[in-house]
C-alpha positions as semicolon CSV with decimal commas, in nm:
position;residue;x (nm);y (nm);z (nm)
1;M;1,229;6,890;2,196
2;T;0,917;6,654;2,249
3;K;0,778;6,702;2,592
4;P;0,447;6,480;2,609
5;E;0,520;6,409;2,956
6;S;0,477;6,761;3,069
7;A;0,182;6,830;2,855
8;G;-0,148;6,837;3,013
9;D;-0,483;6,796;2,829
10;D;-0,571;7,153;2,889
11;Y;-0,397;7,464;2,726
12;D;-0,496;7,829;2,637
13;V;-0,402;7,760;2,280
14;V;-0,341;7,472;2,049
15;I;-0,126;7,547;1,739
16;S;-0,117;7,310;1,445
17;G;0,199;7,340;1,258
18;A;0,554;7,405;1,386
19;G;0,681;7,597;1,083
20;L;0,738;7,961;1,063
21;A;0,392;8,105;1,147
22;G;0,326;7,828;1,407
23;S;0,654;7,840;1,599
24;A;0,663;8,214;1,603
25;A;0,314;8,232;1,732
26;A;0,395;8,002;1,997
27;I;0,672;8,188;2,112
28;L;0,508;8,510;2,113
29;L;0,204;8,406;2,295
30;A;0,404;8,198;2,559
31;R;0,596;8,508;2,658
32;R;0,270;8,669;2,728
33;G;0,181;8,404;2,979
34;V;-0,033;8,184;2,747
35;R;0,016;7,803;2,776
36;V;0,046;7,661;2,426
37;A;0,047;7,316;2,280
38;L;0,246;7,326;1,940
39;L;0,165;7,033;1,723
40;E;0,404;6,913;1,430
41;R;0,287;6,603;1,239
42;R;0,657;6,528;1,149
43;S;0,876;6,344;1,401
44;D;1,198;6,483;1,304
45;P;1,284;6,819;1,473
46;E;1,510;6,910;1,184
47;A;1,230;6,884;0,918
48;Y;1,180;7,172;0,684
49;K;0,969;7,297;0,419
50;V;1,129;7,229;0,078
51;L;0,929;7,408;-0,188
52;C;0,992;7,767;-0,094
53;T;1,141;8,083;-0,237
54;H;1,372;8,068;0,089
55;S;1,342;8,439;0,136
56;I;1,197;8,636;0,406
57;T;1,083;8,998;0,299
58;A;1,180;9,297;0,495
59;N;0,840;9,353;0,663
60;A;0,927;9,053;0,890
61;H;1,245;9,199;1,018
62;P;1,097;9,366;1,346
63;V;0,955;9,010;1,447
64;L;1,274;8,829;1,372
65;D;1,427;9,082;1,607
66;E;1,151;9,046;1,871
67;L;1,215;8,649;1,837
68;G;1,579;8,713;1,900
69;L;1,667;8,526;1,593
70;L;1,889;8,796;1,419
71;P;2,216;8,698;1,564
72;A;2,152;8,320;1,502
73;L;2,064;8,402;1,142
74;E;2,364;8,610;1,087
75;K;2,579;8,326;1,247
76;A;2,428;8,084;1,021
77;G;2,542;8,279;0,704
78;A;2,179;8,408;0,621
79;V;2,220;8,682;0,338
80;R;2,050;9,022;0,352
81;N;1,798;9,009;0,081
82;H;1,882;9,331;-0,126
83;A;1,765;9,284;-0,478
84;R;1,717;9,424;-0,832
85;W;1,419;9,374;-1,058
86;Y;1,403;9,346;-1,444
87;T;1,084;9,447;-1,594
88;R;0,958;9,577;-1,922
89;W;1,095;9,921;-1,845
90;G;1,439;9,781;-1,771
91;W;1,613;9,697;-1,446
92;I;1,493;9,856;-1,122
93;E;1,784;9,872;-0,873
94;P;1,674;10,032;-0,530
95;R;1,928;10,266;-0,372
96;A;1,906;10,444;-0,046
97;A;1,895;10,832;-0,056
98;P;2,226;10,994;0,016
99;A;2,107;11,141;0,337
100;G;1,843;10,897;0,425
101;P;1,816;10,565;0,617
102;A;1,946;10,238;0,472
103;L;1,714;10,029;0,284
104;P;1,524;9,785;0,496
105;Y;1,612;9,422;0,466
106;A;1,529;9,076;0,608
107;Y;1,718;8,756;0,491
108;N;1,764;8,487;0,233
109;V;1,805;8,170;0,427
110;R;1,724;7,814;0,330
111;R;1,453;7,667;0,517
112;S;1,673;7,373;0,599
113;T;1,857;7,616;0,818
114;L;1,545;7,844;0,921
115;D;1,300;7,593;1,025
116;P;1,504;7,399;1,277
117;L;1,618;7,716;1,429
118;I;1,299;7,873;1,495
119;R;1,137;7,534;1,604
120;S;1,420;7,476;1,841
121;R;1,367;7,843;1,981
122;A;0,993;7,751;2,035
123;A;1,080;7,429;2,206
124;R;1,297;7,623;2,453
125;T;1,037;7,878;2,543
126;P;0,866;7,830;2,873
127;G;0,496;7,777;2,835
128;V;0,523;7,590;2,514
129;D;0,503;7,215;2,486
130;L;0,636;7,096;2,126
131;L;0,460;6,789;2,052
132;L;0,632;6,632;1,741
133;G;0,457;6,352;1,548
134;H;0,119;6,486;1,661
135;Q;-0,154;6,604;1,410
136;P;-0,519;6,711;1,438
137;A;-0,767;6,434;1,372
138;G;-1,055;6,670;1,449
139;L;-1,188;6,950;1,649
140;V;-1,392;6,944;1,971
141;R;-1,698;7,169;1,978
142;E;-1,943;7,279;2,242
143;A;-2,239;7,519;2,173
144;G;-2,121;7,587;1,825
145;R;-1,777;7,687;1,922
146;T;-1,427;7,504;1,901
147;V;-1,286;7,428;2,251
148;G;-1,009;7,198;2,164
149;A;-0,875;6,926;1,917
150;R;-0,877;6,568;1,871
151;V;-0,502;6,479;1,821
152;K;-0,318;6,186;1,656
153;A;-0,014;6,107;1,848
154;P;0,243;5,810;1,849
155;G;0,068;5,660;2,153
156;G;-0,287;5,683;2,011
157;E;-0,540;5,957;1,980
158;R;-0,598;6,215;2,243
159;E;-0,818;6,510;2,320
160;I;-0,649;6,854;2,391
161;R;-0,880;7,127;2,533
162;A;-0,807;7,489;2,448
163;R;-0,988;7,830;2,433
164;L;-0,833;7,873;2,077
165;V;-0,713;7,646;1,814
166;V;-0,476;7,815;1,562
167;G;-0,417;7,655;1,212
168;A;-0,056;7,719;1,100
169;D;-0,069;7,418;0,886
170;G;-0,021;7,543;0,534
171;K;-0,250;7,588;0,238
172;D;-0,402;7,242;0,284
173;S;-0,485;7,333;0,642
174;A;-0,658;7,049;0,846
175;V;-0,783;7,286;1,087
176;A;-0,971;7,502;0,833
177;K;-1,120;7,195;0,685
178;F;-1,220;7,057;1,032
179;A;-1,361;7,405;1,113
180;E;-1,549;7,420;0,781
181;V;-1,394;7,763;0,719
182;P;-1,517;7,918;0,393
183;T;-1,229;7,873;0,124
184;R;-1,175;8,023;-0,219
185;Q;-0,951;7,895;-0,474
186;H;-0,793;8,045;-0,779
187;E;-0,621;7,895;-1,054
188;N;-0,247;7,979;-1,102
189;G;-0,161;8,054;-1,461
190;R;0,210;7,958;-1,395
191;F;0,396;7,657;-1,277
192;G;0,743;7,650;-1,113
193;Y;1,066;7,470;-1,073
194;L;1,368;7,551;-0,868
195;A;1,735;7,416;-0,780
196;H;2,016;7,511;-0,565
197;F;2,351;7,598;-0,714
198;R;2,686;7,661;-0,563
199;D;2,945;7,912;-0,694
200;L;2,670;8,112;-0,890
201;P;2,791;8,475;-0,932
202;L;2,508;8,732;-0,945
203;H;2,509;9,079;-1,077
204;G;2,614;9,303;-0,776
205;G;2,601;9,005;-0,528
206;V;2,229;9,057;-0,479
207;G;1,931;8,881;-0,557
208;Q;1,792;8,907;-0,903
209;A;1,423;8,896;-1,009
210;W;1,286;8,892;-1,383
211;F;0,931;8,986;-1,451
212;L;0,877;8,890;-1,815
213;E;0,504;8,880;-1,833
214;P;0,381;8,614;-1,784
215;D;0,711;8,422;-1,733
216;M;0,913;8,487;-1,424
217;A;1,236;8,383;-1,270
218;Y;1,441;8,456;-0,966
219;A;1,796;8,400;-0,826
220;F;1,860;8,459;-0,441
221;P;2,195;8,416;-0,268
222;N;2,147;8,214;0,052
223;D;2,344;8,080;0,349
224;D;2,653;7,861;0,295
225;G;2,724;7,994;-0,061
226;V;2,424;7,853;-0,210
227;T;2,204;8,024;-0,463
228;V;1,839;7,933;-0,504
229;L;1,731;7,958;-0,870
230;A;1,396;7,952;-0,986
231;V;1,172;7,981;-1,290
232;L;0,804;8,034;-1,310
233;P;0,701;8,010;-1,671
234;G;0,329;8,051;-1,795
235;K;0,154;7,719;-1,836
236;K;0,169;7,730;-2,219
237;R;0,538;7,618;-2,184
238;L;0,447;7,317;-1,961
239;P;0,443;7,051;-2,237
240;A;0,804;7,137;-2,345
241;F;0,922;7,146;-2,001
242;R;0,754;6,802;-1,917
243;E;0,964;6,663;-2,219
244;D;1,316;6,782;-2,098
245;L;1,291;6,925;-1,741
246;E;1,654;6,987;-1,708
247;G;1,726;7,101;-2,076
248;S;1,410;7,339;-2,042
249;F;1,521;7,469;-1,711
250;L;1,865;7,562;-1,816
251;S;1,751;7,697;-2,156
252;F;1,500;7,917;-1,988
253;V;1,765;8,071;-1,747
254;R;2,031;8,117;-2,024
255;A;1,774;8,336;-2,215
256;L;1,730;8,575;-1,923
257;P;1,852;8,933;-1,961
258;E;2,202;8,948;-1,791
259;A;2,150;8,571;-1,706
260;P;2,371;8,414;-1,419
261;P;2,631;8,174;-1,574
262;V;2,442;7,870;-1,473
263;D;2,664;7,631;-1,687
264;S;2,963;7,708;-1,488
265;A;2,796;7,655;-1,132
266;E;2,753;7,320;-0,949
267;R;2,405;7,222;-0,902
268;I;2,359;7,061;-0,554
269;S;2,006;6,978;-0,555
270;K;1,739;6,805;-0,777
271;I;1,519;7,030;-1,007
272;I;1,197;7,016;-0,801
273;G;0,876;7,209;-0,831
274;T;0,493;7,203;-0,899
275;V;0,293;7,216;-1,205
276;D;-0,020;7,322;-1,037
277;Y;-0,020;7,564;-0,740
278;P;-0,356;7,700;-0,681
279;L;-0,406;8,027;-0,480
280;V;-0,618;7,989;-0,169
281;T;-0,789;8,254;0,027
282;R;-0,997;8,172;0,358
283;E;-1,188;8,340;0,608
284;P;-0,925;8,382;0,881
285;T;-1,154;8,303;1,198
286;A;-1,445;8,088;1,310
287;P;-1,552;8,048;1,662
288;G;-1,267;7,930;1,865
289;V;-1,038;7,925;1,551
290;A;-0,790;8,134;1,396
291;L;-0,573;8,068;1,086
292;V;-0,223;8,218;1,010
293;G;0,028;8,215;0,740
294;D;-0,065;7,992;0,436
295;A;-0,346;7,847;0,597
296;A;-0,516;8,191;0,581
297;L;-0,382;8,313;0,241
298;T;-0,156;8,113;0,008
299;S;-0,015;8,349;-0,239
300;D;0,160;8,335;-0,582
301;P;0,530;8,211;-0,503
302;L;0,622;8,462;-0,779
303;W;0,619;8,749;-0,525
304;G;0,820;8,558;-0,261
305;V;0,624;8,697;0,030
306;G;0,477;8,382;0,205
307;C;0,762;8,361;0,464
308;G;0,725;8,746;0,522
309;W;0,345;8,695;0,578
310;A;0,392;8,415;0,816
311;L;0,578;8,656;1,042
312;R;0,422;8,982;0,929
313;P;0,405;9,251;1,212
314;H;0,105;9,491;1,266
315;P;0,044;9,843;1,422
316;P;0,113;9,869;1,797
317;A;-0,161;9,803;2,037
318;P;-0,223;10,131;2,292
319;A;0,046;10,135;2,551
320;A;-0,202;10,239;2,810
321;R;-0,360;9,887;2,805
322;P;-0,091;9,631;2,883
323;P;-0,163;9,267;2,825
324;V;-0,285;9,047;3,112
325;P;-0,076;8,711;3,094
326;G;-0,293;8,416;3,038
327;R;-0,600;8,624;2,987
328;R;-0,598;8,772;2,651
329;L;-0,407;8,755;2,359
330;R;-0,408;9,122;2,244
331;Q;-0,550;9,452;2,373
332;G;-0,694;9,728;2,189
333;P;-0,867;9,743;1,856
334;P;-0,849;9,430;1,595
335;V;-0,568;9,442;1,372
336;Q;-0,491;9,295;1,049
337;C;-0,408;8,931;1,041
338;G;-0,144;8,774;0,836
339;G;0,131;8,610;1,059
340;A;0,246;8,507;1,387
341;A;0,292;8,873;1,512
342;D;-0,066;8,921;1,480
343;V;-0,163;8,643;1,710
344;R;0,005;8,780;2,031
345;G;-0,088;9,142;2,003
346;G;0,160;9,415;2,077
347;G;0,339;9,623;1,834
348;A;0,635;9,510;1,599
349;R;0,884;9,793;1,557
350;R;1,170;9,896;1,341
351;G;1,514;9,902;1,492
352;D;1,475;10,287;1,523
353;G;1,176;10,247;1,728
354;T;0,910;10,361;1,482
355;A;0,612;10,144;1,426
356;H;0,632;9,904;1,139
357;A;0,304;9,866;0,972
358;P;0,224;9,615;0,698
359;V;0,325;9,721;0,357
360;R;0,048;9,765;0,113
361;I;0,009;9,832;-0,261
362;P;-0,308;10,027;-0,301
363;P;-0,485;10,040;-0,625
364;D;-0,394;10,307;-0,861
365;R;-0,599;10,260;-1,181
366;A;-0,592;10,611;-1,283
367;A;-0,213;10,615;-1,333
368;A;-0,152;10,473;-1,679
369;L;0,203;10,294;-1,688
370;P;0,438;10,437;-1,958
371;E;0,487;10,201;-2,261
372;P;0,811;10,030;-2,291
373;R;1,083;10,198;-2,509
374;G;1,358;10,056;-2,729
375;T;1,364;9,710;-2,865
376;G;1,280;9,362;-2,681
377;Q;1,128;9,319;-2,367
378;G;1,202;9,591;-2,101
379;G;1,355;9,817;-2,388
380;G;1,692;9,807;-2,219
381;R;1,826;10,030;-1,935
382;Q;1,622;10,327;-1,879
383;P;1,735;10,666;-1,755
384;P;1,631;10,769;-1,415
385;P;1,287;10,912;-1,441
386;P;1,238;11,297;-1,329
387;G;1,190;11,346;-0,956
388;G;1,473;11,120;-0,840
389;G;1,565;10,759;-0,823
390;C;1,371;10,470;-0,726
391;A;1,381;10,361;-0,363
392;G;1,164;10,061;-0,435
393;P;0,996;9,872;-0,695
394;F;0,781;10,149;-0,794
395;L;0,850;10,396;-1,086
396;R;0,769;10,776;-1,042
397;R;0,556;11,006;-1,236
398;A;0,706;11,338;-1,384
399;G;0,620;11,514;-1,074
400;G;0,820;11,270;-0,857
401;H;0,524;11,111;-0,692
402;P;0,549;10,729;-0,681
403;L;0,380;10,552;-0,975
404;R;0,232;10,219;-0,873
405;P;0,130;9,960;-1,130
406;P;-0,236;9,942;-1,155
407;R;-0,399;9,672;-0,937
408;R;-0,522;9,428;-1,204
409;R;-0,601;9,051;-1,221
410;P;-0,273;8,889;-1,323
411;A;-0,241;8,585;-1,532
412;D;-0,190;8,375;-1,226
413;G;-0,527;8,438;-1,048
414;P;-0,673;8,705;-0,824
415;P;-0,545;9,046;-0,780
416;E;-0,252;9,085;-0,537
417;D;-0,329;9,098;-0,165
418;T;-0,351;9,454;-0,032
419;G;-0,357;9,331;0,336
420;Q;-0,747;9,317;0,341
421;T;-0,776;8,950;0,258
422;M;-0,659;8,853;0,600
423;S;-0,796;9,143;0,793
424;S;-0,898;9,102;1,164
425;A;-0,821;8,732;1,179
426;M;-0,647;8,767;1,526
427;S;-0,926;8,975;1,673
428;A;-1,048;8,621;1,718
429;C;-0,800;8,601;1,999
430;S;-0,951;8,872;2,202
431;R;-1,271;8,697;2,184
432;A;-1,127;8,368;2,251
433;L;-0,947;8,421;2,591
434;P;-1,168;8,669;2,775
């Protein structure tokens, strides 16, 4: 998978990080005639990210399809990620309309399966040189613009020239630091632990998420019959968890509404997690530099959207202006950045051929949410609201219009992203490759 013998010192693009965002970006760029050096600091081609929700939200489905990964994911046993959510209003269980299309989905799949799969696909893509054991040691600049990277390699340090350097190297992005990209950091009011279980049945056989304000938990069925179970309590619970991690973890799960029978399941992994996971937002571009995935925006793991953002599609470019291989990364007006699909331009589309734009949750401060009814958190199961059932995680007003929660500052940091935080990152690509 490592091809240093074919790797020259000049590329169109250098990508740091061969995870989801980096590998997908490399594939999509190379298909458009761009020569890519894909750097991965780890030497093991089977390496994968451990601390993850192991779920890819439905907005990434068009990109997975474009990458040609859907058959491989299905064969690997990835589980379509339908789910239900417990809230203060009771359970929200999305269902497709009787005469409408099926609910959108992507997959729950462990990163131990997903990461090597997409990385090997990148390595087999003509135009991509996957360089394992390589990591940036600095950036090369000329006239105030980045024109390449200094790279630590097993044989020593080398310089790789490129017209664009892409940081796909996570929330602690070295590329962002070397480029001195403005960064904002926000405290996360929660900590999190997760473990993998076998033979853990879930209600309806679908994912479960519990929003207990501020505490949260989720259980996602994954490939090979493994369920990922995670708890994200408010930090006031941290001292007790530190005293007895396993006991606190299991007690928290047992107390969940319709709790999964964790005591009868087999835990096949350690309980792992983090007690401090700050949320990071960065300016996604600098001269000759672009950031994608967690390098641009690290969100609260509560929402499980990181993998989806790493692969997030964007509205299509005008069909009348086809790309010129090796010249420009996209045609048409700037798009909103977020993931690998934003790097290469062109439009990701749903299976029915319609454009698949990023999902947004706009602010709706004027809409006051109803108070919970009944006793206890959530008030038990509520009857369907007037205006029809819920086709997603939104309630409905009496007139049948969607009622979205007000955009407010949650306990864990800044307001949730609406697609604006990472806007226009990949418009840098148009400027980078004239």
